[in-house]
C-alpha positions in Angstrom: 56.7 -75.0 2.2 57.2 -71.7 4.0 55.3 -68.4 3.6 58.6 -66.6 4.1 59.4 -67.1 0.4 56.1 -65.4 -0.6 56.7 -62.5 1.9 60.2 -62.0 0.6 59.0 -61.9 -3.0 56.3 -59.3 -2.0 58.9 -57.2 -0.3 61.4 -57.2 -3.2 58.9 -57.5 -6.0 58.8 -53.8 -6.8 62.6 -53.4 -6.8 63.2 -55.1 -10.2 64.4 -52.9 -13.1 62.9 -55.1 -15.8 60.3 -57.8 -16.5 63.0 -60.5 -17.0 64.4 -60.4 -13.5 60.9 -60.1 -12.0 59.7 -63.2 -13.9 62.8 -65.1 -12.9 62.2 -64.4 -9.2 58.5 -65.2 -9.6 59.3 -68.6 -11.3 61.8 -69.3 -8.5 58.9 -68.8 -6.0 56.6 -71.0 -7.9 59.2 -73.8 -8.1 59.4 -73.8 -4.3 55.6 -74.4 -4.2 55.8 -77.0 -7.0 53.8 -75.0 -9.5 55.2 -75.7 -12.9 53.0 -73.6 -15.1 51.4 -70.1 -14.8 49.9 -67.2 -16.7 49.4 -63.6 -15.9 46.6 -62.2 -18.1 44.8 -59.0 -18.9 41.0 -59.3 -18.9 39.9 -58.9 -22.6 38.1 -55.7 -23.7 35.9 -55.4 -26.7 37.9 -55.7 -30.0 41.1 -56.2 -28.2 43.8 -58.4 -29.8 44.0 -61.7 -27.8 47.8 -61.8 -28.4 48.2 -58.7 -26.3 46.5 -60.2 -23.2 49.4 -62.3 -22.0 51.7 -60.4 -19.7 53.7 -63.5 -18.8 53.2 -67.2 -18.9 54.6 -70.7 -19.2 52.5 -73.8 -20.3 53.3 -77.4 -21.3 54.5 -77.7 -24.9 51.4 -78.3 -27.1 48.8 -77.4 -24.6 47.9 -74.0 -25.9 47.6 -75.4 -29.4 45.3 -78.2 -28.1 43.3 -75.8 -26.1 42.7 -73.6 -29.1 42.1 -76.4 -31.6 39.4 -77.9 -29.4 37.9 -74.5 -28.7 38.0 -75.3 -24.9 37.6 -71.6 -24.2 33.9 -71.9 -24.9 33.4 -74.5 -22.1 36.3 -73.8 -19.8 34.7 -73.7 -16.3 37.6 -71.7 -14.8 36.9 -68.9 -17.3 33.2 -69.1 -16.8 33.5 -69.1 -13.0 36.1 -66.2 -13.0 33.5 -63.6 -13.7 31.5 -64.3 -10.5 34.4 -65.2 -8.2 35.1 -62.7 -5.4 38.5 -64.2 -4.7 40.9 -67.1 -5.5 39.5 -70.5 -6.4 40.8 -73.9 -7.5 40.2 -75.3 -10.9 38.3 -78.3 -9.4 36.0 -76.0 -7.5 35.0 -74.2 -10.7 34.4 -77.7 -12.2 32.2 -78.7 -9.2 30.2 -75.4 -9.4 29.2 -76.3 -13.0 28.7 -80.0 -12.6 25.1 -79.8 -13.8 26.0 -77.7 -16.8 24.9 -79.0 -20.3 28.5 -78.7 -21.4 29.7 -81.1 -18.7 30.9 -83.7 -21.2 33.1 -81.2 -23.0 34.4 -79.9 -19.7 35.4 -83.4 -18.7 37.1 -83.8 -22.0 39.0 -80.6 -21.4 40.3 -81.7 -18.0 41.2 -85.1 -19.3 43.3 -83.5 -22.0 44.8 -81.1 -19.4 45.8 -83.9 -17.2 47.5 -85.6 -20.1 49.7 -82.5 -20.4 50.5 -82.5 -16.6 47.9 -80.0 -15.6 46.3 -81.9 -12.8 44.9 -78.9 -10.9 45.6 -75.3 -10.1 44.4 -71.9 -8.8 43.1 -68.7 -10.4 43.5 -65.4 -8.6 41.2 -62.7 -10.0 42.5 -59.1 -10.0 39.7 -56.6 -9.6 39.4 -52.8 -10.0 36.6 -50.4 -9.6 35.4 -51.0 -13.2 35.4 -54.8 -12.7 37.8 -57.6 -13.5 41.2 -56.3 -14.6 42.9 -59.7 -15.2 44.0 -62.8 -13.4 46.9 -65.0 -12.4 46.7 -68.7 -13.0 49.0 -71.3 -11.3 48.8 -75.0 -12.2 50.5 -78.3 -12.7 50.7 -80.9 -9.9 48.1 -80.8 -7.1 49.2 -78.3 -4.5 47.1 -77.6 -1.3 47.6 -74.0 -0.2 46.6 -72.8 3.2 44.2 -69.8 3.6 47.3 -67.6 4.6 49.2 -68.7 1.5 46.1 -68.1 -0.7 45.8 -64.6 0.7 49.5 -63.9 0.1 49.4 -65.3 -3.4 46.5 -62.9 -4.1 48.9 -60.1 -3.3 51.5 -61.7 -5.6 48.9 -61.7 -8.4 48.2 -57.9 -7.9 51.9 -57.2 -7.8 52.7 -59.2 -10.9 49.8 -57.6 -12.9 50.8 -54.1 -11.8 54.6 -54.5 -12.4 54.3 -56.3 -15.7 51.8 -53.8 -17.0 54.2 -51.0 -16.0 57.1 -52.7 -17.8 55.0 -53.2 -20.9 54.0 -49.5 -20.9 57.6 -48.5 -20.5 58.7 -50.7 -23.4 55.9 -49.4 -25.6 56.9 -45.8 -24.7 60.6 -46.6 -25.6 59.8 -47.2 -29.3 57.9 -44.0 -29.6 54.4 -45.4 -29.9 53.1 -44.1 -26.6 55.9 -41.9 -25.5 54.9 -38.8 -23.5 54.7 -35.7 -25.5 56.1 -33.4 -22.8 59.0 -33.2 -20.4 56.8 -34.1 -17.4 58.5 -36.7 -15.2 56.5 -39.0 -12.9 58.0 -41.2 -10.3 57.5 -45.0 -10.4 55.0 -44.7 -7.5 53.1 -41.9 -9.2 52.9 -44.1 -12.4 51.5 -47.0 -10.3 48.9 -44.8 -8.7 48.0 -43.3 -12.1 47.6 -46.7 -13.6 45.0 -47.8 -11.1 43.3 -44.4 -11.2 42.8 -44.9 -15.0 41.1 -48.2 -14.2 38.5 -46.3 -12.1 39.8 -47.3 -8.7 39.3 -45.1 -5.6 42.1 -43.9 -3.3 41.0 -46.6 -0.8 41.1 -49.3 -3.4 44.5 -48.2 -4.8 45.8 -48.1 -1.2 44.9 -51.7 -0.6 46.6 -52.8 -3.8 49.8 -50.8 -3.1 49.7 -51.3 0.7 49.4 -47.6 1.3 46.9 -45.5 3.3 44.3 -43.6 1.3 45.8 -40.4 2.6 49.2 -41.3 1.1 47.5 -42.2 -2.2 45.8 -38.8 -2.2 49.2 -37.2 -1.6 50.6 -38.9 -4.7 47.4 -37.9 -6.6 47.9 -34.3 -5.7 51.4 -34.4 -7.0 50.4 -36.0 -10.2 47.6 -33.4 -10.7 50.0 -30.6 -10.1 52.6 -32.0 -12.5 50.0 -32.4 -15.2 48.3 -29.1 -14.4 45.0 -30.9 -14.3 41.8 -29.5 -12.9 40.6 -32.7 -11.2 41.1 -36.5 -11.3 39.0 -36.9 -14.4 41.2 -34.3 -16.1 44.3 -36.2 -14.8 43.2 -39.4 -16.5 42.4 -37.6 -19.8 45.8 -35.9 -19.9 47.5 -39.2 -18.9 46.1 -41.0 -21.9 46.8 -38.1 -24.2 50.4 -37.9 -23.1 51.0 -41.6 -23.1 51.5 -42.2 -19.4 48.7 -44.9 -19.5 47.3 -46.8 -22.5 
């Protein structure tokens, strides 16, 4: 396997005009790395509809139903480990970290069922913002050993997928009038990206790391957004952005 495929995806990832083509290229990348299944998820907030959390995903037929029916979410070590993980981790590492847990028998049952569906092992890539965990990307299927460099690159893929899929979702919701801006203000794609992460409470430096920009460049975009919205400060920018439907 070559990291060139990941690098190429990262270079071209923000050039897609819709979620369908983005996901197609993403799945082509995963195929090269022998990952059969994946999920890109939003971290749930209080009272949020679980059905709105999945930005994209593909799982073995029958596995989601089995997972729900057995209430594996209550014992899933990958979910429990996710909250404390600083970076990417393997499913089996989460399992080892909780090997002395009172729910170990149920966890073992979950992994036995997962293997029956072809989910032998996988990775989870947390996506963090200033206010905490924003979501995650999960890759699974056959056992795949990623190098540290590949892990680092896939972390960037996770951030890109989360950001772009969130943007496409917001655009689709705006198209049907539910969250459409109430003015003629036009923001560029990059300004919308910066605004999205600002609304999550991230600093210019943190946004710059996600978007591969300097903090000064992020500030430049921020000043442009503030001027277009005629906002007094960044807090006012976020308030106006929610009110006018640029973020939700």
